[in-house]
C-alpha positions, -999 to 999 in steps of 0.1 A, spaced: -68 290 71 -57 268 99 -15 267 99 -3 239 81 8 208 113 -22 218 135 -47 201 139 -78 206 162 -69 169 180 -33 183 183 -44 213 199 -68 195 218 -39 172 232 -16 199 241 -39 216 258 -47 187 280 -8 182 289 -11 218 299 -40 214 323 -21 191 339 11 213 338 -3 246 348 -37 236 363 -68 242 347 -77 278 360 -45 287 338 -48 274 306 -60 299 277 -54 301 242 -27 317 246 -9 289 268 -14 265 238 -3 291 214 32 293 234 34 256 231 32 258 197 54 285 192 26 301 175 3 333 177 -26 333 191 -42 335 158 -33 304 144 -55 281 169 -83 300 157 -95 277 133 -96 249 157 -107 265 191 -133 294 191 -117 306 225 -109 297 260 -148 283 275 -142 262 238 -110 253 251 -121 239 283 -147 215 266 -123 199 246 -101 195 274 -130 179 295 -146 157 266 -109 143 258 -103 139 295 -138 120 300 -127 96 272 -93 87 290 -108 85 324 -135 64 316 -112 41 294 -90 34 327 -124 27 350 -134 4 321 -103 -15 322 -99 -14 359 -135 -29 371 -143 -57 340 -149 -89 350 -150 -76 387 -174 -77 410 -191 -60 444 -152 -56 465 -131 -61 438 -150 -39 414 -152 -13 441 -114 -18 447 -103 -16 407 -131 18 402 -115 35 431 -80 25 423 -84 40 386 -100 68 400 -77 81 421 -45 71 399 -64 97 367 -74 123 394 -37 129 409 -15 119 377 -41 141 355 -50 168 378 -59 194 355 -80 168 333 -99 154 361 -108 192 374 -121 196 337 -139 167 341 -163 181 364 -169 209 347 -201 221 338 -207 214 303 -237 228 278 -262 201 274 -255 199 234 -219 190 243 -228 168 276 -249 150 265 -232 140 236 -197 132 256 -192 95 252 -166 94 278 -190 112 304 -217 89 299 -197 61 300 -185 71 331 -218 76 344 -228 42 328 -201 26 347 -205 42 381 -240 32 381 -232 -7 368 -205 -9 395 -223 4 425 -258 -18 414 -239 -51 418 -241 -45 456 -284 -48 450 -290 -13 452 -320 -1 431 -331 35 425 -334 61 443 -305 49 461 -284 39 438 -282 76 429 -273 83 466 -247 54 464 -228 69 434 -229 105 449 -217 89 481 -186 71 466 -178 100 443 -175 125 467 -156 102 491 -132 98 461 -131 130 448 -122 144 484 -90 120 489 -83 124 458 -81 164 462 -67 166 496 -39 138 478 -30 161 448 -31 196 469 -5 174 496 -32 184 518 -22 153 540 1 163 566 4 131 586 34 104 578 12 74 576 14 63 546 -12 72 520 -18 41 502 -28 24 534 -52 50 544 -68 46 509 -72 8 516 -95 13 547 -114 39 529 -123 16 498 -129 -12 528 -154 12 545 -171 25 512 -174 -16 506 -188 -21 542 -215 11 535 -225 0 505 -232 -34 519 -257 -23 548 -266 7 522 -303 20 541 -330 7 520 -359 35 530 -392 55 516 -380 85 498 -390 114 522 -379 143 497 -388 135 461 
């Protein structure tokens, strides 16, 4: 029987916070149990094992991440939408590093295909970049390009990987402007490798 006061929601919320403070790789059922001051066994009514715990964090984090991006792009198009998208992306990745890492986990299809946050992130990405007039198959390439660029910047920022004294905000503005230029001139051509 689940311990009184513990709920799946509370366990999931605590796990998400711990993912940020400890790092996703150090998030365990035992760490969450310590957080609540209970034995590991007290959590098993709410989470089966570490893998299930990581999946809960991933689903929860994707919902929060997609909410931030949705607010940032609402009513905007083109460069303004890209800027909102990029700022929200960077902010979430840097301020919630463990949760952000969880959103990049490969989830089992039965979880990933039913995660509203993950599906919304995909829809928001495609909608934002479709505003540049890019159609498939180039649109998927565009999403991959932007995501990998923002991921790289945020990951390096989170790990203090930028040693130069130039301000990161200034550099990030130039990165976003460069992405805008690339999307404005995105190459259209025949698909060579399906």
